[in-house]
N, C-alpha and C positions, 0 to 999 in steps of 0.2 A: 504496498501500500507506501501510496504518497506522500512524502513526511511535510508538512506544513512547517514551517517557523518564522515566528516574526524576529525582522532586524531593527536592532537601533543603533543611531547614531548618539554619543552621548558629547561625541561632539558638537551637535545642535547647540546646548544647552539647557536640558533639561535638571529641571532636580531631579532627584531621588525616592521621595512620593509619587512623581510625574512614573518613573519608569516603573516600579514595584507597583502600580494600577495597573497598566500595558501590558506587566507580565502576568497581572494575574488573571484578568480582561482573556490574553491568551488560555492559558489554562482554563479559564470557566467554557470556554469553545473549544474543548477537546483536541486544539491546538500540539506539536508535538515538541516545540520548544523554542525558547528565545536565546539569541546571539547579538554578540553587541561589538563593535567593530575598535581595535585598539588604536586610539590617537592619543596628543595632548591638549591640541587646540581645533578647533575650525577654520580658521585666518589668522591673518597679523592684523587683523582690523576690530578680534575679538576677546579686547580686554577685558571685556565682564561678563564674557560668558561662559559660562559654567563647560568644566567636561569633566565627570569621575572617570578615573582612570578604570581597566576593563576588568583587573582582577580582584581588585577591594569591592568591587560592582556588583562581583558575579557572588562572590562570598555571602554579601548583604544580601543579595534574591534570593540566595539557596534555602533561607529559613523563613520567607514569606511566600515560597511554593512548596507541594509537593508531587506533583508527576512531569512537570515543567521540564524538558530536557534544558542544559544550560551552555550555552559554547560560544567562543572568541571566532569574528571572523575578521578579522580573523590578527591573533598575536604578532605582533612584529617581532621577530629575533633579536634585532641588535638591544633593544631597550631594557632587557633585563637580563643576567648573567643565567645560561639553560640555566643552569645545575640549581638556582632558588629557583626559577619557572616552577621546572618541574617539581619540586617539594610542595609548592602554593598552591598547582593544580595537584598534585595529589589529597592536599588538606582538605581543598574544597571537593574535590569528589566524595570523600566522606562524609565532610558537615551536610552536604547534599542526598546524602544516600545513594550515591553512585550515577549521578546525571550528569557528567561534565566529558562533553564534545571539546578536545583539544586542536583549537585550531590555529595553526601558525604557518608563516609566510616569511618573504626575505627581506620583505620593510621596503618604503618607496619614499615618503613623505620627504623630501630632503629638509624645505623648512622648520621640520622640526627636529629632525636631528643637527640642526644648526642651531637653533635656541638652544638645547637642551647639551648641546655640547657631545653630543655622540658623533660618532668618529661615519664618516660615510664613503663607504669603497667604491669598487665597481660591481656590480650584479654581479657578476662572476665570484667574487668573496664573499656579498652575502648569503648570494645561493650554497654555498660550499659551506658556510658557517651555520646556515639553519639545516645543514643533512646532516653535520654531525653535532647540531642540536638537540636533533628529535634519536641517534644511536647512544647520546650523552646521558637523553632524557628515559628510553625507555631500560638502559642498565639503571640509572634508579629507582624505576621503578619493580625491577624484578632484580633485581638480585643482592643480595641480604648485604653485601659490604662490594661496592661499583668502582671500578678504578676505567680508566679513559685519558687514550694517548692520543690528540689528533693532532690536527696543524693550526687549529684554533683553541681549542679547549681544553682542559687535562683535569681530569679527576685521580685523585690518588686516597684509597680507605673513606670513601665516600657512604654516607648512612640518609637514608631517604627513607624517613619513619613519621607517619602511616605510610604507610602502601595505601596507593588508589582500589577504594572499594572497587572496581571496576577491575577485571583480572579476564583482558587489556581493556584502558581505557584508552577507546579509537581516538587515532592523530588524523586528524583533518589536516591539509596540504593545501593553500589559497594560490593562485596563478595561475598564470596558460602560457606561459613559455615552452621551445620544445626544453628547455634544458632543466625546467620546474617539474615538466611533464614525467622525464625520466625520475627524477626524485620520487615521485607522485607512486610511479608502478613499480621501481624499487622499495620504497618504504613508506606508503600510507596505506593509512585505514579508509581511506575518504577523500578527496577533491572540489572544492569548491573552487566556480567560475565566478567569474565576476561581472556585471552586469555591462551593457552598452556595444556587446557584439551582434550583428546580427545573426540568423539560423544558420546560413552558411558556414558562418566564420566559428560556430561556436560547433558544428558537426566536423569541421578539421581538428578541433583541438579535441573530441574525442576519438579521433582516429590514428590522431597523433599516440595521444595515452594507449590506445588499442596494441597500437605496433609497437612502441616500444615495453606494453606486456608481453607480445608475441615474442620480441628478443630475450627478454629475461625467463622465459616459459613461465607467467603466472598467467593465471586466471584471469581474464580483465571484469569479470561478471565481479570478483572478489570486493575490489575498489568501491563504495558508494561513491554519487555522483550527485552534486549540488548546485545550484548555481542561484547565484542574486542577482533580484530583478527588484528596481523603484517602478512602483506602480500604484494606481491607485484605480478608483470605479469612482465614475461621477456619472450622472443620468442626461443631464444637459448641458450643450455647448454654455450656458450661463453658469451653470455650477464649477461646470471644468475649467471656466476662465478666472471663477472668484476663487478657485482653490488652486489654482497654480499660482496666481498674481499673490495671495498672499501667501505661499510659501516662499516665493519668490522674494518679497519684500521682509520677510523674517532672518531669511539667513546671508541674504544678498547674492551681486551677480554668478555665486559658484553654483548656486541651485538652480541656475540658470539651465544645464548641459543637460541634470538631472531630467528636468520635464523636458527638455528635447531629445532626448535618447528612447523616453519611458513610451514618447506621443509614439516616434516611430516606429517601434517596435508592436506598438498593439495595445500594449500595459498602461492608457491612461484612456479610458473613457466608459461608453455602456459595459456593465458587466459581461453582458454577450459578446463582447469585442476580447475583454479582457481576457475572460475564459480560454476561449478559443487560442491566444495569443499563447495562455500558459499550456493548454496541452502540447501546442506545437513544440515546445521547451521540451516538453516530460519528451514525446516524440523521439528526443533524439537521444535517449538515456537515460538523462537524468531522474535520481531516486527520489530529489529532494527539491522544494523552492524556498528560499529564502527570501521575504517581502517586504522590503522598505517603502516604507507610505510619509507622503508628506508631516512637514513635523508638525506636532499639535494635532492628527486625527488619527493617530494609531487605534484609540480605543473605537472612535466612528466606520475607519474602515475594519477593523477586525469584527466587528459585527456585521458593517456589507458582504464580508466576504465571506463569512461564516454559513452565511443565510443562502449567499444566490452566487460563489463563484466556489467554494470550497466542494462542494456534493457532487460536481462537475469532476474533479480532478483525482475524488476518491471513487469510484465506481464498484 
C-alpha cells in the first residue's frame, strides 16, 4: 500500500505548537508519517523567522504522537559528526517506540555552510563523507563496540547505547545524481527523490538506480522509493490565486519557484487533477509520497487530501 507522509519545512517559520498540531492531524487522518527538512534558516533575510533544528524537533514530536513514523528529508551529513548523529537517532527511535526513518543526504545549501562555519567541499567529497557516515552509523547501531577507519571519519572503541529499537532502523538516502544513486544501490534501505523533475526525468532516475542494482547483484525491489512533492488542492481559480499569492507573500520570492513547479506538474489545482498527477508519479515505481503544502495550510490540506485524494491512491 502507498505510504502517505506530510513534509514540514521548519525553516518557513513554524512554531512548535503549530508543527505538533500538524503531526496530530496527520496521525488522526491515518497518514503514515511526518518528515522534516534539516535546515538552519530559510534565507538571508529571515532574521526573525524561527527554524527548529530537525532532530531535536523529532525528539519533541515523538511523545505527542503514537503511530506516525518520524523522519528527516533529509539530514545534512555535514552539520553533525555522524557518530553523534547515530547516537541521537538511536535514542529518538527508542523514545518514539521504534518509529524513526533515518534520512540522510550529502548537503547542498552553501549559504548555511558559510553562515555556520562548516567546510563546504565539492560534491564528490560530500558524497564520499556521507557514504562513510552510513557505514559508521550502521556499525554503531549493530556492534557492541564499534571501530571504523575511513578517509573522513574514524571510530575507536565507540559505544552506542541504547541501540535503536528497530533492527535495522531504515536508512533513506536523498538525492538524484548518478553517483548518489550508486550509493543508494550499495547501502540504502530507501531512496527519497526531490520535487521539480518531470515524469520523464523521474523515470530516468529509476532506471539509473535499477542499473546500479543490477551491477551490484541487488534486487531493485528491495529499495523503498519515495518522492517529495509540493502540492495543493484548490477547487476554483480564485481560490488557487489566493492560496498561492498568500504563500509567496509569506515566504518571499523563493516560494514562487515551488508554485511554478507544482502548477507545471499538475500538482496544484482541483482534486481530480492533483490525484491524476500523483497516480502518474506512483506508476513510475514510487512506494511513498511526501507531500509539502503551502505554509499555514497544512491541516486544511491534510483534511482535503484525506477526503478527496488519498482514497484514490490507496486502492
